[in-house]
C-alpha positions in Angstrom: 8.4 -2.1 8.1 11.5 0.1 7.8 12.0 -1.3 4.6 8.6 -0.4 3.4 8.8 2.9 4.8 12.0 3.4 2.7 10.4 2.2 -0.3 7.3 4.3 0.0 7.8 7.6 -2.3 7.2 10.1 0.4 10.0 12.1 0.4 11.0 11.4 -3.3 9.2 11.2 -6.4 8.2 7.9 -8.1 10.1 9.1 -11.3 13.2 9.3 -9.6 13.4 5.3 -9.3 15.3 3.8 -12.2 13.1 1.6 -14.4 14.5 -1.9 -13.4 13.3 -1.3 -10.0 9.6 -0.1 -11.0 8.3 -3.1 -10.2 9.4 -2.9 -6.3 7.4 0.5 -6.2 4.2 -1.4 -7.5 4.7 -4.4 -5.1 4.6 -1.8 -2.2 1.1 -1.6 -0.5 1.5 1.9 0.3 3.3 3.3 -2.6 0.0 3.8 -5.0 -2.0 5.6 -2.1 1.0 7.9 -1.6 1.6 8.8 -5.1 -2.2 9.2 -5.4 -2.2 11.7 -2.6 1.0 13.6 -3.9 -0.9 14.0 -7.5 -4.2 15.2 -5.7 -2.6 17.8 -3.6 0.0 19.3 -6.1 -1.7 18.8 -9.2 -5.5 18.3 -8.1 -6.1 15.2 -10.4 -6.8 11.8 -9.2 -5.1 8.9 -10.9 -7.6 6.0 -11.4 -4.9 3.2 -11.9 -3.1 3.9 -8.4 -6.8 4.2 -6.7 -7.9 0.9 -8.0 -4.4 -0.6 -6.9 -4.9 0.6 -3.5 -8.3 -0.8 -3.8 -6.9 -4.4 -4.5 -4.5 -4.2 -1.9 -6.9 -3.1 0.6 -9.0 -6.1 -0.3 -6.4 -8.4 -0.1 -5.1 -7.2 3.5 -9.0 -7.4 4.5 -9.3 -11.0 3.4 -5.9 -11.9 4.9 -7.0 -10.5 8.2 -10.3 -12.1 8.3 -8.3 -15.5 7.3 -6.1 -15.0 10.5 -9.1 -14.0 12.8 -11.2 -16.8 11.9 -8.2 -19.3 12.6 -7.3 -17.8 15.9 -10.7 -16.5 16.9 -11.0 -19.1 20.0 -7.9 -17.7 21.3 -8.5 -13.8 21.1 -9.9 -13.5 24.3 -6.9 -15.2 26.0 -4.3 -12.9 24.3 -6.1 -9.8 24.8 
């Protein structure tokens, strides 16, 4: 979690990351969301490619969470 926090461009701009490491920025599921928030708040425009990437990450995480829930549904009452 700490690595994802430092790899998310909140306190720095995504343009500060050197080109060989740009792929790490796009592999982080929080980065497109934060980049879009910064662009909307500072420039007043929405970047559809980052919005689409955020949606794809959300669907992947939703699917993975559903799979985990379905696999361990019978033990959820015991754990909670």
